[in-house]
C-alpha positions as CSV (number, residue, x, y, z in Angstrom):
1,M,-27.1,18.4,94.0
2,A,-29.7,20.2,95.0
3,V,-28.9,20.0,98.5
4,V,-25.5,21.1,97.8
5,L,-26.6,24.3,96.2
6,L,-28.8,25.0,98.9
7,C,-26.2,24.6,101.3
8,V,-24.2,27.4,99.1
9,R,-26.7,29.6,99.1
10,W,-27.8,29.5,103.2
11,R,-24.0,30.2,104.0
12,W,-24.1,32.7,101.1
13,T,-26.9,34.5,102.9
14,V,-25.6,33.9,106.6
15,A,-22.7,36.2,105.2
16,W,-24.2,38.9,104.0
17,V,-26.9,39.0,106.8
18,L,-23.8,39.3,109.1
19,C,-22.4,41.9,106.7
20,A,-25.5,44.2,107.0
21,A,-26.1,43.8,110.9
22,A,-22.3,44.9,111.3
23,A,-22.8,47.7,108.8
24,S,-25.9,49.0,110.2
25,G,-24.2,48.5,114.0
26,L,-21.6,50.7,112.9
27,L,-23.9,53.1,111.5
28,L,-25.7,53.3,114.3
29,G,-23.1,53.7,116.8
30,W,-20.8,55.7,115.2
31,P,-20.7,59.6,116.1
32,L,-21.7,60.7,112.6
33,R,-22.7,64.2,113.7
34,E,-18.8,64.8,114.1
35,P,-17.8,65.5,110.9
36,A,-14.3,64.7,111.1
37,R,-15.2,61.4,111.7
38,I,-17.0,60.9,108.3
39,S,-14.3,59.6,106.7
40,A,-13.1,57.4,108.7
41,A,-16.4,55.9,109.1
42,A,-16.8,55.5,105.7
43,A,-13.5,53.7,105.3
44,V,-14.7,51.2,108.2
45,L,-17.6,50.5,106.9
46,S,-16.4,49.6,103.2
47,T,-13.8,47.7,105.0
48,V,-16.6,45.2,106.8
49,I,-18.4,44.8,103.4
50,T,-15.2,43.8,101.6
51,L,-13.9,41.3,104.1
52,F,-17.5,39.8,104.6
53,G,-16.7,39.0,100.7
54,V,-13.9,36.5,102.0
55,V,-16.9,34.2,103.6
56,S,-19.2,34.9,100.7
57,T,-16.7,33.9,98.2
58,W,-15.1,30.8,100.1
59,A,-18.9,29.9,100.8
60,R,-20.0,29.9,97.2
61,R,-16.5,27.7,97.0
62,A,-18.3,24.4,98.1
63,P,-17.2,20.9,97.5
64,G,-18.7,19.4,94.4
65,R,-19.0,21.9,91.8
66,H,-16.4,19.3,90.0
67,T,-18.3,16.8,88.6
68,C,-17.0,13.2,88.3
69,S,-14.1,12.3,85.7
70,S,-15.3,10.7,82.4
71,S,-13.6,8.2,80.4
72,A,-11.4,10.5,78.4
73,Q,-10.3,12.3,81.4
74,V,-9.1,9.4,83.1
75,T,-7.3,8.1,79.9
76,E,-5.4,11.4,80.0
77,A,-4.8,11.3,83.1
78,V,-3.5,8.1,82.9
79,D,-1.2,9.0,79.7
80,A,0.0,11.9,82.0
81,L,1.0,10.4,85.0
82,A,2.8,7.7,82.8
83,R,4.9,9.9,81.3
84,T,5.8,11.7,84.6
85,V,6.6,8.9,86.0
86,C,8.8,7.5,83.8
87,R,10.8,11.3,83.5
88,Q,10.8,11.2,87.2
89,W,12.6,7.4,87.6
90,E,14.7,7.4,84.1
91,E,16.2,10.3,85.9
92,E,16.9,8.6,89.0
93,A,17.9,5.5,88.0
94,A,20.5,7.2,85.7
95,L,21.7,8.8,89.2
96,R,22.3,5.3,90.9
97,Q,23.7,4.0,87.9
98,L,21.2,0.9,87.4
99,H,22.4,0.6,83.7
100,D,26.2,1.7,83.5
101,P,26.9,-0.5,82.3
102,A,24.3,-3.0,83.0
103,P,22.2,-4.1,86.1
104,L,23.3,-6.7,87.8
105,P,22.4,-10.3,86.8
106,V,20.4,-11.3,90.2
107,V,18.5,-14.1,89.3
108,W,14.8,-14.0,91.2
109,S,12.5,-17.1,92.0
110,D,9.5,-18.2,94.3
111,S,10.1,-18.1,98.2
112,S,11.4,-21.5,99.2
113,H,9.6,-20.0,103.0
114,P,6.3,-22.1,103.8
115,G,3.0,-19.9,104.5
116,V,4.5,-16.5,102.7
117,S,2.6,-16.7,99.5
118,D,-1.3,-17.3,98.4
119,H,-2.4,-20.9,96.6
120,R,-0.9,-21.7,93.6
121,Q,-4.0,-21.2,91.2
122,L,-4.6,-17.9,92.8
123,V,-1.1,-17.0,91.9
124,G,0.0,-18.9,88.6
125,T,3.0,-20.4,87.4
126,A,6.1,-20.7,88.9
127,V,8.4,-18.1,88.7
128,T,12.3,-17.4,87.5
129,C,13.7,-14.5,86.0
130,R,16.6,-12.0,85.8
131,A,16.4,-8.8,87.2
132,S,19.1,-7.5,84.0
133,D,16.4,-8.4,81.4
134,P,13.6,-5.5,81.3
135,H,11.5,-7.4,78.6
136,V,11.6,-10.8,80.7
137,L,10.8,-8.6,84.3
138,A,7.9,-6.9,82.4
139,T,6.7,-10.7,80.7
140,M,7.0,-12.3,84.0
141,F,4.5,-9.3,86.2
142,R,1.8,-9.9,82.8
143,S,2.0,-13.0,83.0
144,L,0.8,-13.3,86.8
145,A,-2.7,-14.6,87.4
146,R,-3.7,-11.1,89.5
147,R,-0.7,-9.3,88.9
148,R,0.4,-9.1,92.4
149,L,3.9,-9.6,93.3
150,V,6.0,-9.5,97.1
151,V,9.9,-9.1,96.9
152,L,11.6,-10.2,99.8
153,G,15.3,-10.6,100.7
154,P,17.4,-9.4,103.1
155,G,18.8,-6.0,103.9
156,G,21.1,-4.9,100.8
157,S,19.6,-7.9,98.7
158,G,18.4,-5.4,96.0
159,K,14.6,-5.3,96.8
160,T,14.1,-1.5,95.9
161,T,16.6,-2.0,92.8
162,F,14.7,-5.0,91.4
163,S,11.1,-2.9,91.9
164,L,12.5,0.1,90.0
165,L,14.3,-2.1,87.7
166,L,10.5,-3.8,87.2
167,L,8.9,0.1,87.2
168,L,10.8,1.0,84.6
169,A,10.3,-2.6,82.3
170,L,6.6,-2.0,82.6
171,L,6.6,1.8,81.4
172,R,9.1,0.9,78.6
173,T,6.6,-1.8,77.4
174,R,3.5,0.0,78.0
175,T,0.7,-0.2,75.5
176,A,-2.1,2.2,75.2
177,G,-4.5,0.9,78.2
178,D,-2.2,-0.5,80.0
179,P,-2.2,0.3,84.1
180,V,1.0,2.8,84.9
181,P,3.4,1.7,87.8
182,V,3.7,4.5,90.5
183,L,6.3,3.9,93.4
184,F,5.3,4.9,96.9
185,S,7.5,4.6,99.9
186,L,5.7,2.6,102.8
187,S,7.6,4.4,105.5
188,S,4.8,7.3,105.7
189,F,2.0,4.6,106.2
190,N,0.6,4.5,108.9
191,P,-2.3,2.1,109.6
192,A,-3.9,3.1,112.9
193,R,-5.4,6.5,111.2
194,E,-6.1,5.5,107.9
195,C,-6.4,3.0,105.3
196,A,-4.3,1.6,102.4
197,R,-6.8,3.0,99.9
198,S,-7.0,6.2,101.5
199,W,-3.1,6.9,101.8
200,L,-2.9,6.0,98.2
201,C,-4.7,8.2,97.5
202,R,-3.5,10.8,99.4
203,R,0.2,10.1,98.4
204,L,-0.7,10.6,94.8
205,A,-2.2,13.6,94.8
206,A,0.5,15.3,97.2
207,D,3.3,13.3,94.9
208,Y,2.1,13.9,91.4
209,P,-0.1,16.8,91.9
210,A,-1.0,17.8,88.3
211,I,-3.0,14.6,88.8
212,A,-5.4,15.8,91.1
213,D,-6.3,19.3,89.0
214,A,-10.3,18.6,88.6
215,E,-10.4,21.6,86.1
216,A,-8.5,19.3,83.8
217,Y,-9.4,15.5,84.7
218,G,-12.6,15.6,87.2
219,A,-12.9,15.4,90.9
220,S,-12.8,11.4,91.4
221,V,-9.5,11.0,88.9
222,I,-7.4,9.3,91.5
223,E,-10.7,7.2,92.8
224,D,-10.6,6.0,89.4
225,L,-7.3,5.3,88.9
226,L,-7.3,2.7,91.5
227,T,-11.0,0.9,91.0
228,E,-10.5,1.0,87.2
229,R,-7.1,-0.9,87.3
230,R,-5.4,2.0,85.6
231,L,-2.7,1.8,88.7
232,I,0.1,-0.5,89.9
233,P,1.2,1.0,93.5
234,V,5.0,-0.4,94.1
235,L,5.2,-0.1,97.7
236,D,8.6,0.1,98.8
237,G,9.7,-0.9,102.3
238,L,7.0,-2.9,104.4
239,D,9.9,-3.5,107.0
240,E,10.5,0.5,107.3
241,L,7.3,0.9,109.1
242,P,7.4,0.3,113.1
243,E,7.2,-3.2,114.1
244,R,3.7,-3.2,115.5
245,S,2.6,-1.3,112.4
246,R,3.3,-4.0,109.9
247,A,0.5,-6.6,110.0
248,A,-1.7,-3.9,110.4
249,A,-0.6,-2.5,107.2
250,L,-1.1,-5.5,105.7
251,A,-4.3,-6.2,106.7
252,S,-5.1,-3.1,105.2
253,L,-3.6,-3.6,101.8
254,N,-5.9,-6.7,101.7
255,D,-9.3,-5.4,103.7
256,T,-9.2,-2.4,101.4
257,L,-7.9,-3.0,98.3
258,P,-9.7,-5.5,95.9
259,S,-7.5,-8.5,95.3
260,H,-7.6,-7.7,91.5
261,I,-6.0,-4.5,91.7
262,P,-2.3,-5.4,90.6
263,L,0.4,-4.5,93.2
264,V,4.0,-5.0,94.1
265,L,5.3,-4.7,97.7
266,T,8.9,-5.3,99.0
267,C,10.0,-6.1,102.6
268,R,12.5,-8.0,104.8
269,T,12.2,-11.6,104.5
270,D,11.8,-12.1,108.4
271,D,9.7,-9.0,108.8
272,Y,7.3,-10.5,106.4
273,V,7.3,-13.7,107.8
274,Q,6.7,-12.4,111.1
275,A,3.5,-10.0,109.5
276,V,2.0,-12.9,107.5
277,K,1.8,-14.8,111.1
278,E,0.4,-12.0,112.6
279,S,-2.1,-11.0,110.1
280,S,-2.5,-13.0,106.5
281,V,-0.5,-13.4,103.3
282,L,-1.2,-10.7,100.5
283,T,-4.2,-12.1,98.3
284,G,-2.8,-13.4,95.2
285,A,0.7,-12.4,95.1
286,A,3.2,-14.5,94.2
287,V,6.5,-13.8,96.5
288,L,9.7,-13.9,95.2
289,E,13.5,-14.1,97.1
290,P,16.9,-13.7,95.0
291,A,19.9,-15.7,94.9
292,P,23.0,-14.6,96.3
293,V,25.0,-12.8,93.2
294,H,28.4,-15.1,91.9
295,T,31.4,-13.4,92.6
296,S,32.2,-13.9,88.7
297,D,29.2,-11.7,88.0
298,A,30.3,-9.0,90.6
299,L,33.6,-8.6,89.1
300,T,32.8,-8.6,85.7
301,L,30.4,-5.9,86.6
302,L,33.0,-4.1,88.4
303,R,35.4,-4.7,85.6
304,L,33.0,-3.2,83.3
305,A,32.8,0.1,85.3
306,T,36.5,0.5,85.8
307,P,37.9,2.5,82.8
308,P,39.5,0.1,80.3
309,D,43.1,1.3,81.0
310,A,42.6,2.6,84.4
311,P,45.3,0.9,86.9
312,R,42.6,-0.4,88.8
313,Q,41.9,-2.9,86.4
314,H,45.1,-4.5,87.6
315,G,43.7,-4.3,91.2
316,W,40.5,-6.6,89.7
317,N,42.4,-8.6,88.5
318,A,44.5,-9.3,91.5
319,L,41.3,-9.7,93.5
320,A,39.7,-12.4,91.2
321,K,43.3,-14.3,91.1
322,H,43.2,-14.2,95.1
323,L,39.2,-15.3,95.0
324,K,39.8,-18.2,92.5
325,H,42.3,-19.7,95.2
326,Q,40.2,-18.7,98.3
327,P,36.7,-18.8,97.0
328,Q,35.4,-18.5,100.7
329,A,37.3,-15.6,101.7
330,P,35.7,-12.7,103.5
331,V,35.3,-10.5,100.2
332,A,34.1,-13.3,98.4
333,Q,31.1,-13.8,100.9
334,A,30.4,-9.7,101.1
335,L,30.3,-9.5,97.1
336,T,27.5,-11.9,97.7
337,S,25.2,-9.2,98.4
338,P,24.2,-6.4,95.6
339,L,24.6,-3.8,98.3
340,M,28.0,-4.5,98.8
341,V,28.7,-4.5,95.1
342,T,27.3,-1.2,94.8
343,L,29.8,0.1,97.2
344,A,32.5,-1.4,95.7
345,R,31.8,0.3,92.4
346,S,31.3,3.3,94.2
347,V,34.4,3.3,96.2
348,Y,37.3,1.4,93.9
349,A,35.6,1.3,90.0
350,D,34.6,5.3,90.4
351,G,37.3,6.2,93.0
352,D,41.2,6.2,93.1
353,G,41.3,3.1,95.5
354,D,42.8,-0.1,94.7
355,P,40.6,-2.8,94.9
356,A,43.6,-5.4,95.8
357,E,43.5,-4.3,99.2
358,L,40.3,-6.0,99.9
359,A,42.1,-9.2,99.3
360,D,44.2,-8.7,102.8
361,S,42.5,-11.3,105.3
362,L,44.7,-9.7,108.2
363,R,43.0,-6.3,107.8
364,F,39.7,-7.7,106.8
365,S,38.8,-11.1,108.6
366,T,35.0,-11.7,108.4
367,P,32.8,-10.0,105.6
368,A,31.6,-7.4,108.3
369,D,35.2,-5.9,108.4
370,I,34.6,-5.7,104.7
371,E,31.1,-3.9,104.8
372,R,32.2,-1.5,107.3
373,H,35.3,-0.3,105.7
374,L,33.1,-0.3,102.5
375,V,30.4,2.2,104.1
376,D,33.2,4.0,105.7
377,A,35.0,4.7,102.4
378,L,31.8,5.8,100.7
379,V,31.1,9.3,101.6
380,P,34.3,10.6,101.6
381,T,35.5,8.9,98.7
382,L,32.5,10.2,96.5
383,Y,33.1,14.3,97.8
384,R,36.6,13.8,96.7
385,R,36.2,12.4,93.6
386,A,33.1,15.7,92.9
387,R,35.9,18.0,94.5
388,Q,38.0,17.0,91.8
389,Q,35.7,17.0,88.7
390,H,33.5,20.2,90.1
391,P,36.3,22.4,92.0
392,A,33.6,25.2,92.3
393,R,31.7,22.4,94.3
394,N,33.4,23.2,97.6
395,W,32.2,20.7,100.1
396,D,35.0,19.5,102.7
397,P,34.3,15.4,102.8
398,Q,34.9,15.2,106.2
399,Q,32.9,18.0,106.9
400,A,29.7,16.7,104.6
401,Q,29.9,13.1,106.2
402,G,29.4,15.3,109.7
403,Y,26.6,16.6,108.5
404,L,25.1,13.7,106.7
405,A,25.8,11.9,109.9
406,Q,23.8,14.5,112.0
407,L,20.9,14.3,109.3
408,A,21.2,10.0,110.1
409,A,21.1,10.7,113.8
410,E,18.3,13.2,114.0
411,M,15.9,10.5,111.3
412,H,17.1,8.0,113.4
413,S,15.7,9.8,116.8
414,Q,12.4,10.5,115.1
415,G,11.9,7.0,113.8
416,T,11.8,7.8,110.1
417,Y,13.8,6.8,107.1
418,D,12.1,10.0,105.5
419,L,13.8,13.4,105.2
420,A,11.0,15.5,104.6
421,W,11.9,19.4,104.9
422,W,8.5,20.3,106.1
423,Q,9.2,18.3,109.5
424,L,12.4,19.8,110.3
425,Y,10.8,21.9,112.8
426,R,10.2,19.1,114.9
427,W,14.6,19.1,115.1
428,T,14.9,22.3,117.1
429,P,13.3,22.5,120.6
430,T,12.1,25.9,120.2
431,L,9.7,25.1,117.2
432,A,8.8,21.4,118.3
433,R,6.2,21.9,121.0
434,P,3.0,24.5,120.8
435,W,3.6,27.0,123.3
436,R,7.5,26.7,122.5
437,R,6.5,28.2,119.0
438,A,4.1,30.5,120.1
439,W,6.4,32.5,122.4
440,S,9.1,32.1,119.5
441,W,6.6,33.8,116.7
442,A,5.8,36.4,119.0
443,L,9.3,37.3,120.1
444,L,9.8,37.7,116.4
445,T,6.8,39.8,115.8
446,S,7.8,41.8,118.9
447,V,11.2,42.8,117.3
448,A,9.6,43.4,114.0
449,L,7.0,45.9,115.5
450,L,9.6,47.4,117.5
451,L,11.7,48.2,114.4
452,N,8.9,49.0,112.5
453,T,8.0,51.6,115.2
454,S,11.3,52.8,115.1
455,I,11.4,53.8,111.7
456,L,8.0,55.6,112.0
457,V,9.2,57.8,114.5
458,V,12.1,59.0,112.6
459,G,10.1,58.9,109.3
460,L,6.8,60.5,109.8
461,G,7.7,63.5,110.8
462,A,7.4,66.0,114.4
463,H,3.7,66.0,114.1
464,A,3.2,62.2,114.3
465,R,5.8,61.3,117.0
466,P,4.1,61.6,120.0
467,E,1.1,59.6,118.5
468,V,3.4,57.0,116.9
469,G,5.5,57.2,120.5
470,K,2.9,55.3,122.5
471,W,3.0,51.8,120.4
472,F,6.7,51.4,121.7
473,A,4.7,50.4,125.1
474,Q,1.8,49.3,122.8
475,S,3.8,47.0,120.8
476,F,4.8,44.7,123.7
477,L,1.2,44.7,124.9
478,E,-0.4,43.9,121.6
479,V,2.0,40.9,120.8
480,L,0.5,39.2,123.9
481,S,-2.7,38.6,121.7
482,I,-0.5,36.4,119.2
483,V,0.5,34.5,121.6
484,P,-2.5,32.3,122.7
485,V,-3.6,32.2,118.8
486,L,-0.3,30.8,118.2
487,G,-0.5,28.2,120.8
488,L,-4.1,27.3,120.6
489,S,-3.5,26.7,117.1
490,G,-0.7,24.6,117.7
491,L,-2.7,22.3,120.0
492,T,-5.3,21.6,117.2
493,A,-4.8,18.7,115.1
494,K,-4.6,20.5,111.2
495,R,-7.2,18.8,109.0
496,E,-9.6,19.3,106.6
497,R,-12.6,20.5,107.7
498,G,-15.9,22.2,106.5
499,L,-16.7,25.6,106.6
500,T,-18.6,25.6,109.4
501,R,-16.1,24.2,111.7
502,T,-13.2,26.2,110.1
503,S,-15.1,29.1,111.0
504,A,-16.0,28.1,114.4
505,M,-12.5,27.3,115.5
506,A,-11.4,30.2,114.0
507,A,-13.6,32.5,115.9
508,A,-12.8,30.9,119.6
509,I,-8.9,31.3,118.3
510,A,-9.7,34.6,117.2
511,L,-11.9,35.1,120.7
512,S,-8.9,33.9,122.9
513,G,-6.6,36.4,121.1
514,G,-9.1,39.3,121.2
515,L,-9.3,38.6,125.6
516,A,-5.7,39.1,125.6
517,A,-5.9,42.7,124.0
518,P,-7.5,44.5,126.7
519,P,-4.6,46.0,128.1
520,S,-3.2,47.3,125.3
521,A,-7.1,49.0,123.9
522,F,-7.0,50.3,127.3
523,Y,-3.5,51.6,127.2
524,Y,-3.6,53.1,123.8
525,Y,-7.4,54.6,124.3
526,R,-6.6,56.0,127.9
527,G,-9.0,59.2,128.8
528,L,-11.6,57.9,126.1
529,P,-14.7,56.5,127.0
530,W,-14.6,53.0,127.6
531,T,-16.7,52.2,124.3
532,A,-13.4,53.0,122.2
533,P,-11.4,50.2,123.3
534,V,-14.3,47.7,123.3
535,A,-14.7,48.8,120.0
536,A,-11.1,48.3,119.1
537,I,-11.4,44.8,120.7
538,G,-13.7,43.7,118.8
539,F,-12.4,45.0,115.6
540,L,-8.9,42.7,116.6
541,C,-11.3,39.8,117.2
542,F,-12.8,40.6,113.9
543,D,-9.7,40.8,112.2
544,L,-8.0,37.8,113.6
545,W,-11.3,35.6,112.6
546,L,-10.9,36.6,109.0
547,V,-7.2,36.0,108.7
548,L,-7.5,32.7,110.5
549,L,-9.9,32.0,107.8
550,G,-8.0,33.1,104.8
551,A,-4.7,32.0,105.9
552,G,-5.8,28.8,108.1
553,L,-4.5,28.0,111.5
554,P,-0.9,29.3,112.4
555,T,0.3,26.0,113.2
556,P,2.8,23.5,110.9
557,P,0.6,21.6,108.6
558,C,1.1,18.3,107.7
559,A,2.0,18.3,104.4
560,P,3.2,21.8,102.5
561,N,1.7,22.8,99.5
562,R,2.8,21.2,96.8
563,S,1.1,23.2,93.9
564,R,1.5,26.5,92.3
565,P,-1.0,29.2,92.3
566,A,-3.1,28.3,89.0
567,R,-1.6,29.4,85.5
568,Q,-3.3,26.9,83.6
569,H,-6.6,28.1,83.5
570,W,-5.6,31.7,83.9
571,R,-8.3,33.2,82.1
572,K,-11.0,32.1,84.2
573,Q,-8.4,33.3,87.3
574,L,-8.1,36.5,85.2
575,V,-12.3,37.1,84.8
576,R,-12.8,36.3,88.8
577,A,-9.9,38.7,90.0
578,L,-11.6,41.7,88.0
579,V,-14.8,40.8,89.0
580,L,-13.4,40.8,92.5
581,V,-11.3,43.7,92.2
582,V,-14.2,46.1,90.1
583,G,-16.8,45.0,92.7
584,I,-15.5,45.6,95.8
585,A,-13.9,49.1,94.7
586,A,-17.7,49.9,93.5
587,V,-19.0,49.2,96.9
588,S,-16.1,51.2,98.4
589,E,-16.4,54.2,96.6
590,S,-20.8,54.0,96.9
591,V,-20.1,54.0,100.4
592,Y,-18.4,57.3,100.1
593,V,-21.1,58.7,97.6
594,I,-24.2,57.7,99.6
595,Y,-22.4,59.9,102.5
596,A,-22.2,62.8,100.4
597,L,-25.6,62.1,98.9
598,V,-27.5,61.9,102.5
599,G,-25.9,65.6,103.3
600,F,-22.0,65.4,104.3
601,E,-20.3,66.4,100.7
602,G,-19.6,69.7,102.3
603,V,-17.7,68.2,105.0
604,L,-15.9,65.7,102.6
605,P,-12.7,67.8,101.4
606,R,-11.8,67.8,97.7
607,G,-10.3,64.5,96.5
608,A,-11.8,62.6,99.2
609,M,-14.1,60.4,97.1
610,P,-11.4,58.5,94.9
611,W,-9.8,57.0,98.2
612,G,-13.0,54.6,98.1
613,L,-11.7,53.2,95.2
614,V,-8.4,53.1,96.1
615,L,-9.4,51.3,99.6
616,G,-11.6,49.0,97.4
617,A,-9.0,47.9,95.0
618,V,-6.2,47.2,97.5
619,A,-8.4,45.2,99.2
620,G,-10.1,43.4,96.2
621,L,-6.8,42.6,94.8
622,S,-5.8,41.1,98.3
623,L,-9.1,39.3,98.2
624,A,-7.8,37.8,94.7
625,A,-4.8,36.9,95.4
626,L,-6.2,34.8,98.6
627,D,-8.7,33.4,95.8
628,W,-6.0,32.7,93.4
629,V,-4.2,30.6,96.1
630,R,-7.0,28.6,97.3
631,A,-7.4,27.2,93.6
632,P,-4.1,25.4,92.9
633,S,-2.6,23.8,90.0
634,T,0.4,22.9,88.3
635,A,2.0,21.5,85.3
636,D,2.8,18.0,84.2
637,D,5.6,17.2,86.6
638,V,6.2,15.6,89.6
639,A,6.6,17.1,93.0
640,T,10.2,17.2,94.3
641,A,11.9,18.5,97.5
642,T,13.2,21.8,95.8
643,S,9.7,21.9,93.3
644,S,7.6,21.5,96.9
645,I,9.8,24.2,98.7
646,Q,9.3,26.6,95.9
647,A,5.5,26.0,95.7
648,D,5.2,26.2,99.4
649,R,7.1,29.5,99.6
650,L,5.4,31.5,96.5
651,I,2.0,30.5,98.4
652,T,3.4,31.5,101.7
653,L,4.8,34.8,100.6
654,I,1.5,35.4,98.4
655,S,-1.0,34.9,101.8
656,G,1.5,36.6,104.3
657,A,1.0,39.8,101.6
658,A,-2.7,39.3,101.4
659,C,-3.6,38.8,105.2
660,A,-1.4,41.9,105.8
661,V,-3.4,44.3,104.0
662,V,-6.3,42.3,105.2
663,L,-5.8,43.1,108.9
664,D,-3.9,46.2,108.3
665,L,-7.2,48.1,106.3
666,P,-9.6,48.1,109.4
667,E,-7.0,48.5,111.9
668,A,-5.7,51.2,110.6
669,V,-9.0,53.5,110.2
670,V,-9.5,52.2,113.5
671,R,-7.0,53.8,115.0
672,S,-8.0,57.1,113.8
673,M,-11.7,56.8,115.7
674,P,-10.3,58.7,118.4
675,W,-8.4,61.6,117.1
676,V,-10.2,65.0,116.4
677,P,-8.5,66.2,113.4
678,S,-8.6,69.6,111.3
679,D,-7.7,67.2,108.5
680,P,-9.4,64.1,108.4
681,L,-8.4,62.6,105.3
682,R,-4.6,63.5,106.0
683,T,-4.8,62.2,109.4
684,T,-6.7,59.2,108.1
685,M,-4.0,58.4,105.8
686,I,-1.2,58.7,108.8
687,A,-3.0,56.3,110.6
688,A,-3.8,53.7,107.3
689,V,0.2,54.2,107.1
690,I,1.2,53.0,110.6
691,G,-1.4,50.3,110.5
692,L,0.0,49.2,106.9
693,F,3.6,48.3,108.7
694,H,2.0,47.4,112.4
695,G,-1.2,45.8,111.5
696,G,-0.1,44.3,109.1
697,I,3.1,42.8,110.5
698,L,0.4,40.8,112.6
699,G,-1.9,39.9,109.9
700,A,1.4,38.5,108.4
701,A,2.9,37.0,111.1
702,I,-0.1,34.6,111.5
703,A,-0.3,33.8,107.9
704,L,3.2,32.7,107.7
705,A,2.7,30.5,110.6
706,A,0.3,29.2,109.0
707,H,2.6,27.4,106.3
708,S,5.6,24.9,106.2
709,W,8.2,27.4,104.3
710,P,9.0,29.9,107.2
711,H,9.3,27.2,110.1
712,Y,11.4,25.0,107.9
713,T,13.3,28.7,107.3
714,I,13.4,29.4,111.2
715,A,14.7,25.6,111.7
716,R,17.0,25.5,109.2
717,L,18.7,28.7,110.4
718,L,19.1,27.8,114.2
719,L,20.4,24.0,113.2
720,A,22.9,25.7,111.1
721,A,23.9,28.2,113.7
722,R,24.4,25.4,115.8
723,G,26.8,23.7,113.5
724,K,24.4,20.4,112.7
725,L,23.2,21.3,109.5
726,P,24.8,23.6,106.6
727,W,23.9,27.0,105.7
728,R,22.7,25.7,102.0
729,L,20.8,22.7,103.2
730,Q,19.3,22.3,99.7
731,T,22.4,23.0,98.1
732,F,23.7,20.1,100.2
733,L,21.0,17.8,99.6
734,T,20.6,18.2,96.0
735,D,24.6,17.5,95.9
736,A,24.4,14.1,98.0
737,H,21.2,13.1,95.8
738,R,23.6,13.7,92.6
739,L,26.3,11.7,94.1
740,G,24.1,8.8,95.0
741,I,24.4,9.2,98.7
742,L,20.8,10.2,98.8
743,R,17.5,8.9,96.9
744,Q,14.8,11.3,96.2
745,V,11.2,9.5,96.2
746,G,8.5,12.6,95.5
747,P,9.7,15.4,97.8
748,V,11.3,13.5,100.3
749,Y,14.8,12.7,100.6
750,Q,16.2,9.4,101.9
751,F,19.4,7.4,102.4
752,R,20.3,5.1,99.1
753,H,19.9,2.4,101.7
754,A,18.8,1.9,105.6
755,H,22.0,0.4,106.7
756,L,23.6,3.5,105.4
757,Q,21.5,5.6,107.9
758,H,22.1,3.7,110.5
759,H,25.7,3.6,109.8
760,L,25.9,7.4,109.8
761,A,23.9,7.9,113.3
762,A,26.0,5.6,114.8
763,R,29.1,8.2,114.2
764,C,27.3,10.9,116.4
765,E,27.7,8.4,119.0
766,R,31.8,8.6,118.3
767,P,32.9,12.0,119.3
768,T,36.2,11.6,117.3
769,D,34.6,11.3,113.8
770,N,32.6,14.5,114.5
771,A,35.3,16.6,113.6
772,P,35.3,18.9,110.4
């Protein structure tokens, strides 16, 4: 602890030493003998002191200021997590109709494949259970010697449904002190980059950000949940990893998660058998496989899901009569799969079709024909029914199927089963590569600067137009400094770094932007001594460094901000903000007072003194906003796609506005340096107004490029303009989730089954199916 405090004090001291050095250099180098420059000099000096407060404030926020979690905090976190997970998956189970009218009674028992399970004495007794009985499921799992389970089966056998039913059963029968089951999709796990334990901790903090609140639960709560066996990871989809990664993922689970930690893992049978051959069995885990669904059970469930007075009941009766005489018919073989039973329910029990058509052996000669028919009919049937029930929802069924096919095709080309909105920029060539992304942002910034300049030429009046007019050509030149900043940032992997490394990288990238600025600086300051453009370039580098420190490197992050600025501890945040604003405003005003005391009180015009408070208050509010953003927390809820977009958008806008002000203040004053006005205050404020829009646009552009939401918005608009995605993308995805076409795991959407994704992706290869 002493070492941490020493490092914090050392960083804080260095920050203010640099501040003092910069202030002294300004006082020595500024032509203070010319009275007209006093106001600008005071503003610049106060800005330097203010902005170095960013570094000092950040330096004080060193890691380790939160203590380890206490037992009471861990218990409180477990209870909060149990409530959140239960609410999350009860809603998801309702959307998937898992309990309406009842779960399919699939029988699960020990796998017959040799060599896939551990020693019997480590596993426990033999297991046989029905997925439709929650109490049997919970009892079965708790009876296992180490509470470890592997769920195998072919595609469409109900592995994910079984794991979800087990999760809900454990939550419903949970007592105080029992661990909490939490479902994770393994598709985002890369064993070549991180171990299973680190990945679990990262996913838990990302999907349930409230648990990561160190103020409420302590700094070590996530690690404690694993170490103290307070968590049951339910890992779905080992087969969704690339083939080369499955054995490594299985080895990582064995190596980094002790065998006493409970665990549930799902995988396709063949893929798990191959992974075990290349690695080893999951230590202490029982291995279950399903028996085929009985046709009578499938028909019973389909009848119960159909309204009693519906004409479709006659269709089920006709189908049952057909299967009684031909028990090996293609439809009988197809209905042994839980996935096919679910699709038949969506198409016939909840739709308007006649299930008796499935008995047509000429039309459906193989089980594959039945499968293709059900998958083809699923999306149009669901959207047709939705339009009948809710006419306001105007998604055309064929158009919706085309959009879903485009989504599936893009996900397939990216090699993923996760539809993560913050990765959408990878689907557009304009944003996918760093230098293309840099030029795209530069183009948008140039357009904004030119529009701003045009408005200022008209709005500021005739006396300011000659000076503002020079900015037309300068806007083209100055934006070149943004290109290397965005390009070099895109080549840098974005991950957590210490203050020293982040500061060094930000300084190097800012210097690259400053080196691109000489054409702009010498053009603007032509006819003046060479010190003017050199000083402007130095201030630009300094401003860029501060913005990069505040917002981060301007490249799409690996994960979005999934939490909102702190509201739970608002009193503490309010006190910190007031201290920042009052302190910085006092420093800024003190600079003006000092200049007056040393003999320049006759030079400063009446009313100039309060501007020190104004500049200081504005800068202080900006820094308080940045400090607020850097210490986020959330309510007791789960991160969803909609909530994560809203949270990232809020933090993006706050960061953009704050960085715009941070870059504006010094730039606005620096632009007044070569002027010799008769009214220093008035002309300095004109420069401040111009800089507020011009420098603010540059600062906001860099800050926006450091977050996920702007890249997502640009990519979404580009894809919608090309007709690949709907303009209201999130509304479309929410409706698809509500209809059961998509499922949601945290902030990520997935297709309800991998087979559906593959089938829809194949539609893009058939042009006739893409017509809206």
